[in-house]
C-alpha positions in Angstrom: 7.1 15.2 -16.4 4.1 14.4 -14.4 2.3 12.8 -17.7 5.3 10.3 -17.2 4.3 9.4 -13.8 1.2 9.3 -14.5 1.5 6.7 -17.4 4.0 4.7 -15.4 1.7 4.4 -12.7 -0.8 3.1 -15.4 1.4 0.7 -16.8 2.1 -0.3 -13.6 -1.3 -0.7 -12.5 -1.9 -2.4 -15.6 0.7 -5.3 -14.9 -0.8 -5.8 -11.3 -4.1 -6.5 -12.7 -2.5 -8.7 -15.3 -0.6 -10.6 -12.7 -3.4 -10.9 -10.4 -5.5 -12.3 -13.3 -3.2 -14.7 -14.2 -2.4 -16.1 -10.3 -6.3 -16.3 -10.3 -6.2 -18.5 -13.4 -3.2 -20.6 -12.0 -4.8 -20.8 -8.7 -8.5 -22.5 -10.4 -6.3 -24.9 -12.8 -4.3 -26.1 -10.0 -7.5 -26.6 -8.0 -8.7 -28.4 -10.7 -5.7 -30.4 -11.3 -6.0 -31.4 -7.4 -9.4 -32.4 -7.5 -8.9 -34.7 -10.3 -6.2 -36.5 -8.3 -7.0 -38.0 -5.1 -3.5 -37.9 -3.6 -2.2 -35.1 -1.9 0.4 -33.6 -3.0 3.3 -32.5 -0.5 3.7 -28.6 -0.6 6.8 -27.0 0.5 6.6 -24.3 3.1 8.7 -21.5 1.8 11.6 -20.7 4.1 11.9 -17.8 6.2 14.8 -16.2 4.3 12.7 -16.4 1.1 9.7 -14.7 2.9 12.2 -12.3 4.0 13.4 -11.4 0.3 10.2 -11.3 -0.8 9.1 -8.7 2.1 11.9 -7.0 1.0 10.5 -6.9 -2.1 7.6 -5.9 -1.8 8.8 -2.8 0.9 11.1 -1.8 -2.5 8.0 -1.7 -4.6 5.8 0.2 -2.0 8.7 2.9 -1.5 8.6 3.5 -5.6 5.1 4.4 -5.5 5.7 7.4 -3.3 5.4 11.0 -4.7 7.6 13.5 -2.5 6.4 16.9 -2.7 8.1 19.4 -4.8 10.2 21.7 -2.2 8.0 24.5 -3.4 5.1 22.8 -2.2 6.9 22.0 1.1 7.8 25.9 1.9 4.4 26.9 0.9 3.0 24.3 3.4 5.3 25.2 5.8 3.9 28.9 5.5 0.4 27.8 5.8 1.4 25.8 9.2 3.2 28.7 10.6 0.6 31.1 10.2 -2.4 28.6 11.5 0.0 28.1 14.6 0.4 32.3 15.0 -3.5 32.5 14.8 -4.2 29.7 17.1 -1.5 31.5 19.4 -3.0 34.7 19.4 -6.5 33.5 20.2 -5.3 31.5 22.9 -3.2 34.7 24.7 -6.2 36.4 24.1 -8.7 34.0 25.9 -5.9 33.8 28.4 -5.8 37.2 29.1 -9.3 38.0 29.4 -10.3 35.0 31.9 -7.3 36.4 34.0 -8.9 39.9 33.9 -12.2 38.6 34.4 -11.0 36.2 37.4 -8.8 39.1 38.8 -12.8 41.0 38.8 -14.0 38.5 40.7 -11.5 37.9 42.8 -12.2 41.5 43.7 -15.6 42.0 44.3 -15.3 38.9 46.3 -12.8 40.4 48.7 -14.7 43.8 49.1 -17.9 42.0 50.3 
């Protein structure tokens, strides 16, 4: 299953690279065509709806690239987080208790003097 995902990602990357190279070739050919003609071609700006449609298509393709963790990995990571929280809480509790005791000693010494 993982190999299929890797193979799919590789083919997707190859397709994107081919698309980029073909766009570069078309850009260079379009530039040479523009140089040869003295007239400025009127380029239409894409409408807001076409920009929005393009945006959502790109979002959809990016969402397809997400690799979600398995439930087993999620529970493992949750356990690690809980253990780290517990250890950190115990360290903070110990420091707080120690500092309160130390402050109590300092206050006792100060009031006796």
